[in-house]
C-alpha positions in Angstrom: -12.2 -29.5 -13.8 -9.7 -26.5 -12.8 -6.1 -26.6 -13.8 -3.4 -24.4 -12.6 -0.7 -23.2 -15.2 2.0 -20.1 -15.2 1.2 -17.1 -17.8 3.2 -17.9 -20.9 2.1 -15.4 -23.1 0.6 -11.9 -23.7 -2.9 -13.2 -24.2 -2.8 -15.3 -20.9 -1.6 -11.8 -19.1 -4.5 -10.1 -20.5 -6.6 -13.2 -19.8 -5.3 -12.6 -16.0 -5.2 -9.1 -15.8 -9.0 -9.2 -16.7 -10.1 -11.7 -14.0 -10.7 -8.3 -12.1 -13.1 -6.9 -14.4 -15.8 -9.7 -13.4 -15.2 -10.4 -9.8 -15.4 -6.4 -9.4 -17.9 -6.0 -12.2 -20.5 -4.7 -9.7 -18.4 -3.2 -7.1 -18.2 0.8 -7.1 -15.9 0.3 -4.1 -12.9 -1.4 -6.1 -10.0 0.4 -7.4 -8.2 -1.6 -9.9 -4.0 -2.4 -9.4 -2.1 -0.7 -11.8 -1.4 -2.7 -15.0 2.1 -1.4 -15.2 3.4 -3.0 -12.0 2.0 -6.4 -13.7 3.2 -5.9 -17.2 6.5 -5.3 -15.7 6.5 -8.7 -13.5 5.6 -10.5 -16.8 8.6 -8.7 -18.6 11.1 -9.3 -15.8 11.7 -6.0 -15.7 10.4 -5.0 -12.0 12.9 -4.2 -9.4 11.7 -7.2 -7.9 14.1 -9.6 -9.7 16.6 -8.2 -7.2 16.0 -10.0 -4.0 13.9 -12.8 -5.7 11.9 -14.5 -8.6 8.1 -14.1 -9.4 6.0 -16.2 -11.7 2.3 -15.5 -12.1 -0.1 -18.5 -12.1 -3.6 -18.8 -13.6 -6.3 -21.3 -12.5 -8.8 -21.8 -15.5 -12.0 -23.4 -15.7 -13.8 -24.3 -18.9 -11.0 -21.9 -20.7 -11.7 -19.2 -18.8 -9.3 -17.6 -15.7 -11.5 -18.3 -12.0 -8.3 -17.7 -10.1 -4.7 -16.0 -10.0 -2.1 -15.0 -8.3 1.9 -14.4 -8.1 4.4 -17.0 -6.5 7.6 -15.2 -5.3 10.4 -14.9 -2.9 12.2 -12.6 -1.4 15.7 -13.0 0.5 15.2 -9.7 2.7 11.4 -10.9 3.9 13.1 -14.3 4.5 15.8 -12.7 7.0 13.4 -10.5 8.5 11.2 -13.5 9.3 13.5 -15.8 10.1 12.1 -18.4 7.6 12.1 -19.4 4.1 8.5 -18.5 2.6 6.6 -18.4 -0.8 4.9 -15.5 -1.3 1.6 -14.5 -3.3 0.4 -11.7 -4.7 -2.5 -9.8 -6.3 -4.5 -12.6 -5.6 -8.0 -13.5 -6.9 -10.3 -16.0 -7.3 -14.4 -16.2 -8.1 -14.9 -19.3 -5.4 -13.7 -21.5 -2.9 -13.1 -24.4 -5.3 -10.9 -21.9 -7.4 -9.2 -20.9 -4.3 -8.4 -24.4 -3.4 -6.9 -25.5 -6.6 -4.3 -22.0 -6.1 -3.4 -22.9 -2.9 -2.4 -26.3 -3.9 -0.3 -25.2 -6.9 1.2 -22.7 -4.5 1.9 -25.5 -2.0 3.4 -27.6 -4.7 5.8 -25.1 -6.1 6.5 -23.7 -2.0 8.0 -27.7 -1.3 10.2 -27.6 -4.6 11.8 -24.5 -3.1 11.7 -25.6 0.2 9.9 -23.5 2.0 8.0 -23.6 5.5 5.1 -21.6 4.7 2.9 -19.5 2.6 2.4 -15.8 3.3 0.5 -12.9 1.5 -1.0 -11.5 -0.4 1.2 -9.2 -0.7 2.1 -7.0 -4.0 5.1 -7.8 -3.6 6.0 -7.3 -0.4 3.6 -6.2 3.1 5.2 -3.0 3.0 4.3 -1.9 -0.6 0.8 -3.1 -0.3 -1.5 -6.1 -0.1 -3.9 -7.6 2.6 -7.3 -9.1 2.6 -10.0 -6.8 3.7 -11.6 -8.3 7.1 -14.2 -5.3 7.7 -15.5 -2.7 6.2 -16.8 -3.6 2.7 -18.8 -0.7 2.4 -16.0 2.0 2.3 -14.5 2.0 -1.1 -11.1 1.0 -1.7 -8.4 3.4 -2.8 -5.3 3.6 -4.6 -2.3 2.1 -2.7 -4.6 0.1 -0.7 -6.5 -2.9 -0.9 -9.8 -3.9 -1.6 -11.4 -7.7 -1.9 -14.5 -9.2 -1.6 -16.5 -10.7 1.7 -16.0 -14.0 0.9 -12.4 -13.6 0.7 -11.2 -14.3 4.5 -13.5 -17.1 4.9 -11.9 -19.3 2.0 -8.5 -18.4 3.6 -9.4 -19.7 7.1 -11.1 -22.7 5.9 -7.6 -23.7 3.9 -5.6 -23.6 7.0 -4.6 -19.9 7.0 -3.8 -17.7 9.9 -4.1 -14.3 10.2 -0.8 -12.1 10.4 0.0 -8.4 10.9 -3.8 -7.2 11.3 -4.3 -3.4 10.9 -7.3 -0.9 9.4 -7.0 1.8 7.0 -9.2 5.4 8.4 -10.7 8.0 7.0 -11.5 11.7 7.9 -14.0 13.0 6.5 -15.6 16.7 6.7 -12.1 18.6 7.1 -13.4 22.1 6.2 -16.0 22.0 9.0 -13.3 20.0 11.4 -11.9 21.1 14.7 -8.9 23.5 14.3 -5.8 21.9 13.9 -4.5 23.5 17.2 -7.4 21.9 19.0 -6.5 18.4 18.1 -3.0 18.3 17.9 -1.4 21.0 20.8 2.1 21.4 20.7 4.0 23.6 22.7 5.4 26.5 20.5 8.6 27.3 23.0 9.7 23.9 22.1 9.5 24.7 18.2 12.0 27.5 19.0 13.8 25.9 21.6 14.3 23.1 19.8 14.5 24.8 16.5 12.1 23.2 14.9 11.0 23.4 11.6 8.0 21.8 9.0 8.8 22.2 5.2 6.9 21.3 2.3 7.9 19.0 -0.4 9.3 20.9 -3.5 8.3 19.4 -6.8 11.5 20.8 -8.6 14.1 19.5 -5.8 12.1 16.2 -5.4 15.2 14.3 -6.8 17.1 15.7 -3.7 14.6 15.3 -1.3 13.2 11.4 -2.0 16.9 10.2 -0.9 16.4 11.8 2.6 13.0 10.3 2.6 14.2 6.9 1.8 16.9 6.9 4.9 14.2 8.5 7.7 11.4 5.6 6.2 14.2 2.6 6.8 14.9 3.8 10.1 11.6 4.6 11.2 9.8 1.6 10.1 12.6 -1.1 11.1 11.3 -2.3 14.1 8.2 -3.4 12.7 7.5 -6.8 11.9 6.6 -7.0 8.2 9.0 -4.2 7.0 12.0 -4.8 4.7 14.4 -2.6 4.1 13.7 -0.4 0.7 17.0 0.2 -1.4 17.3 2.8 -4.1 16.2 0.9 -7.1 12.9 -0.1 -5.8 12.1 3.1 -4.1 12.7 5.2 -7.6 10.0 2.7 -9.1 7.4 3.2 -6.3 7.6 6.8 -6.5 8.1 6.9 -10.2 6.0 10.0 -11.4 5.3 11.5 -8.4 6.6 14.4 -9.2 3.6 15.1 -11.5 0.6 14.4 -8.9 2.3 15.7 -5.9 0.6 18.5 -4.1 3.6 20.1 -2.2 0.6 21.6 0.7 0.4 18.1 1.9 3.7 16.5 1.6 6.0 17.5 4.6 9.3 17.1 5.9 10.3 18.0 10.1 13.7 19.1 10.9 15.0 19.5 13.9 18.2 21.8 14.2 18.8 21.5 10.4 18.6 17.7 10.3 15.6 15.8 8.7 14.2 13.7 11.5 10.6 12.9 10.3 8.0 12.8 7.2 4.2 12.8 6.5 3.4 12.0 3.0 -0.1 12.6 1.7 -1.1 13.1 -2.3 -4.0 13.6 -3.8 -6.5 10.7 -4.1 -6.6 9.9 -8.0 -8.6 6.5 -7.6 -11.5 7.7 -9.4 -9.5 8.6 -12.4 -7.5 4.9 -12.1 -11.0 3.2 -11.9 -12.2 5.0 -14.8 -8.8 4.0 -16.8 -9.1 0.3 -15.0 -5.5 0.7 -13.8 -4.0 1.5 -17.0 -1.5 4.6 -16.5 -0.2 4.7 -19.7 1.4 8.0 -21.1 -1.6 9.3 -22.6 -3.7 8.7 -19.3 -0.7 10.2 -17.4 -1.1 13.3 -19.7 -4.7 13.5 -19.0 -4.5 13.1 -15.3 -1.7 16.1 -15.2 -4.2 18.1 -17.2 -7.2 17.2 -15.1 -4.5 17.2 -11.4 -7.0 20.0 -9.9 -10.0 18.2 -10.1 -8.4 15.8 -7.6 -7.7 17.9 -4.8 -10.7 17.5 -2.8 -9.7 13.8 -1.4 -6.3 12.8 -0.1 -4.9 10.0 1.2 -2.2 9.4 3.8 0.4 7.3 2.5 3.1 7.0 5.4 4.4 8.9 8.2 7.2 8.5 10.6 10.0 9.7 13.1 13.8 8.6 13.1 13.9 5.9 15.7 16.3 8.0 18.5 13.6 11.3 18.3 10.6 8.8 18.1 8.3 9.2 21.4 8.6 13.1 21.5 5.4 14.0 20.5 7.0 15.3 17.1 3.9 13.5 15.0 1.5 16.4 16.6 3.2 19.1 15.1 3.6 17.4 11.6 -0.2 16.4 11.7 -0.8 20.0 13.1 0.4 21.3 10.0 -1.2 19.0 7.6 -4.7 19.0 9.0 -3.9 23.2 8.7 -3.0 22.8 4.8 -5.7 20.3 3.8 -8.4 22.7 5.3 -6.8 25.7 4.0 -6.4 24.2 0.4 -10.0 22.9 0.3 -9.6 19.3 0.9 -12.7 17.5 2.4 -11.7 14.0 2.9 -8.3 12.3 4.2 -7.8 8.5 4.0 -4.7 6.7 4.8 -3.4 3.6 4.3 -2.9 0.5 6.3 -1.6 0.7 9.8 -0.8 -1.9 11.5 -2.4 -2.5 15.2 0.9 -3.1 16.8 2.4 0.0 15.4 0.7 2.2 18.4 2.6 5.4 17.9 0.5 5.9 14.2 -2.7 4.0 15.4 -2.8 6.6 17.8 -3.2 9.3 15.4 -5.5 7.1 13.2 -7.7 6.9 16.1 -7.8 10.2 16.9 -8.1 11.6 13.3 -11.3 9.8 12.0 -12.7 6.1 12.1 -11.9 3.0 10.9 -12.2 2.4 7.2 -11.3 -1.5 6.0 -9.9 -3.9 8.7 -6.9 -5.7 6.7 -4.9 -8.8 7.5 -2.2 -10.8 5.8 -2.4 -14.4 5.7 0.1 -17.7 6.7 -0.2 -21.1 6.1 2.5 -23.5 7.5 2.7 -26.4 5.5 3.3 -29.6 6.7 
């Protein structure tokens, strides 16, 4: 018999976290989520509580956790999608029986809240991370992107979940030997001068000044995406905490037009190997170790996000940013670039992903209506 119950003690939280160790013990592709984020949820210190509530649930069989999830709400996403949702995230399960018990517990909680559907897995929002991998299981996962077992989509769909916001991650390999940036992303140099376009690199020392500009452009350029909810100042600060010690200024770029910021293309060194080695535990000691060894992680990179503000979209400015980025990656000695989830409906960004490389993982979120 399987019992589903809320996590209520530090010991139960440790067991909830360690389920991933058992599920992915034989999977070198998996990169665990950062434990600090999960512990902040349990301690109720995460900015997520500004816009909803979060509970951690465990399904237990014979004294062992066999499934886990969060049950949470977010008023901003409800308003965006036009319905009351019970969200779930950080979701793992050893088999379909365990998943069925988890779904039943989520349904009960959803009805108590008056929700019309379950939606997820999102950690804690679709514009942060989450999703289920639907293809490309031979590809390794990476930071800020999901990796889940091949049996997950079958379980979701057998229990009445339908795919939403499908997309892909991508990977571009052999950068050093690849085509020149000018060949892939030609851009009329006359436009650079006549339109007063300037690509600037991020500045680690001025990051506190630059990040508010990024948040403003990010919210504006992604507002039309169906899954995107505006990121407020506290949420953004939480998400980028510690970025300064990790950032490589050569691959975090901003585009200015006549002195005004209109676009961004932000990549970070891929530290997935380190995160896997410390099992997601980026405590202070491990952060120091990573900082001291950071040059070791300057061969692979992750494209986290890109965007052009709405009134400048359609003018080809992403081409200029990608041209500069690709040249900088090659010059700096990076050989591989991975890109986080791009929704198929986001034609502009998915076009660049197709031009750059090949799909890595298919990704989907899931919605299950309540009867």
